[in-house]
N, C-alpha and C positions, 0 to 999 in steps of 0.2 A: 640705521637699519629698520625698516617699518615692520607693522606684524605680521605682513602675508610673505614678506620676504624673509624673518625668521623660522615662521612655519615651515617654507620651503627648505630652508636650511636646515633644520630639525630633523625633517623627513629624508633629505639627504644622508645625514651622518646615520640616522638610523638606517639606513638602508646600505650605506658602507660598512657599518661596524657591527650590525646585528643587534645592537642595543644601543640603550642612549643612559649615561651618567649626568645628574644635574649640573654639577659641580664641571664636569669638564666639557660638558657644552656651553657652560655660560664663561669659560674662559675662552672657548673656541669664537665664541661669536660676541665675546667681548659687553657682556649685559649680565645684570644681576642674577643669583640663582633664584629669586623670587620671582624675575620675570620667564624664567626658563618654566618654571613651575607652574606657572600660569597659562603659559605656550603650552606646556604638554597636558594641560588639563583640558585645553580647547579643543587641541587633535584628539584625544581620547572621546571629548564627545562628538567630533565627526566620525566616529570608528575608524581612524587612519592609524593610530597606536594603542597599546595597553599600559597603563600607569602600572610601575612597578615601586617597591621600595626604594627610593633614591633615584629613581629614573624614568625610562620606558622600556618597552620590548615592541617588536612588531606585533601587530594583530593577532587574534586567535585565525587557525587555520581558513577558517570559512569563510575570512573578508580577505578578497585580493587587494593587496597595494596597487595603484596606477604603476604601469609600465616604467615609469621614467624614475620612480624612487625604487625600484628593482636592480638599474644598471651599476651599481656600485657593490654588487654581491658577488664574489667567486668570479671577479672577472678575467682572472688568469687561466682558470681553471675551464669556464668558457669559450674563450680564445681555443684552448689546447683540443676543446672536446669539437668547436667546430670546426677546427679544421682535420681533424680525424673522421669527423662524416665526410666534410667535401671528398676526401680522399678515397671513400668508398664508393662514389658515384660515378659510373663511365659518364666520359662525354659524350655528348648529344643525346643524353636523356631527357626523358620528361619526371622532373622532381617536383613533387609539392611539398611547401614547407608552409606551416601554420607560425601563430604570433609568439613572440619571446625573445626574450633576452640572450639564449642562448643560439635558438635558429637564426636571431639577426647574425650570428659571429658565423653560422654556417653559409648564409647568403654570402658575407663579405670574402667568404673562403672560394666560394663558386665563381665570384667574377672575375680572380685572378687568372683563373683557365683561359687559355686564349682561343679565339674564334677557330673552327676547322677550318677543312679546304673542300670547296666542291668539286664535282669530274672536272670542271675546267681549270683546276688549281686557284681559283679565287678564295682567298681567305674572308668568306661572308656567312658560313656557315655559324648558328649560333652554338656557344658552348654546351649550353643547357636551355631548356625549355623548363622556367621554374611557373609554376602557379601556385598561389598564395592568394591568403583571405586576410594580410596583415597589411594596412595602410603604410606603416612606416615601410616595411621591406620592400614593398612595389614602390615608394618614393626613392630609395635607394639603386633599385634595380632599373627605374625607366629610363636611365641615360645609358646604360651601359651597353654597348654595341653588340658584345658577345652574348648576351641574355636575350631569348624571347621569352618575354613576359606577359603571364595570362593572370587577371586579378578576378576572382568571383564579385559578383555582387554579394547585396546582403545591407544590415544595419549598422553604423559604426557603432563600437563598444568603446567608448572613450577612455577608460581605464588601461585597455591591452591594445587598441589600435586596431583590431579584427573586427572585418564584416561575418555579422551571424545574420541566421534567421533564413527563413523560406526561399528569399531569394538568392540565395547564395547554391542552394540545391542542384537545379537544373542546369548550372553550368558544371559540375563537378560530375554530374551524371551522366554526361556526353563526353568524358574524357576518359582515356587510361593513361594511367601514371606507372611510370617504372617505379617510383622509390616515393616513399613520403617520410619528411622528416618532422618527428614530433617533438617539439616542447611540451613538457606535462608540469603540473603542479606536484603530483606524486606518484609515483610507480611502486605499486607493493605486489609481490607473487601472487597472493591470494586473490586481490580485486582487481589487477592490472591496471594499465595508465588512467591516470584521472585528472579531470580539471577542477579549476573552481567555480566556473560559470557552466550551467546545463546548455545556454547557446553556443557558446564556444566546443564543448563537448561533443555536441551533435554535429557540428561542420566538420571536426575533426575525425570523426568516426567514419562520416562518409568518405573521407578522402582515405581511410585505412581501407575501405572496402573495397576501392577502386584501383589498390594498389598493388603491385606484384611484391616488392620489398617493404617492410615497414621498419623505420629506424627510430629508435627513442632517444634525445640527446637531452640528458639529465645530469648535473652533479649531483655529487656524492648526498646533498642535504634534502635533495628527494627521494631517495630511496628508501624503502619501507614506509613511506608517508601515504595516507588516504584523503583525496579531496572529496568534495560533494559528489560530483557527475564522472562517470565510466565514460571514457572514450572507447577503451576497446579491453578484452581480456589478454593477459599475460601470451597466450598460446597466439595471437596474432600477432607477436611482434616478433621480428626476426633478430634483430641487431640492439642490443644498448650500448652505448657510449659515454664512459661516465669518468669521472676524474681517479685517481693514484689514490685518496682519501677514503674512496669505500669501504663500507665494514665488508672484509672478507665472507663473513657469513652471509651477508646479502647476497654479495657476487656469487656465491656457491648456489645459494637457492635459485637464481636466475639460471645460473648453468644446467642445473638440475631441470629446469622447467625448459631446457632445451632452449634458450635463447642465449644467442654469442654475444658474449660480455668484452667490450675494448675497453682498456683504461688508458687514459690520456694525460 
């Protein structure tokens, strides 16, 4: 296994487990502990993780890991959250979905809804019109006959596959959205929904402004946390869908703020 393969494997372990132990990683990758320590020092220098005594932890909250390294975290919870979110959305609706691992699960759940029938009884009406700025979600939906897909413009951000910047704004400003489903990096009652990157937050905020119903999908690890850029205030959110591990005090705080909370 070459160094690039090891670095990818180490980040996959960190994304899967939320932490990394040198000895355990050395056993898993069949290399020496000294090699793992050198690799971790290299990755820390690239700001992809933080070194700890005996291993490594995810980088600070200000740094956004590439999306592929987040896919191993809380996978079962995200699947349940995605299924619950899709169940709230009426067939035939226009729904915006931003980038992220949890919103990807929402998109996968939406495609399972069969196409509707038109006035002549033909089953060719799309189940949903999905508006997204996420290239990976668009790629998954482009071949689905029961989804009408609208992709915003913008400049691709490699770590999240999201299109951001002023080129995304004209498309969104001309649309009415029945729902927006937001994946977030943090959701705190006082601060609201937040993202690591200001460009992503700006596009997501525009989606919120065009939507009738705003749904935040976030596993328990995101609640009570604040990231760099605010997407919207808590008062703009109608529904929060999280998992059953959410802190009861956090859940109560959102309920007191008039946010409907669903735990999947």
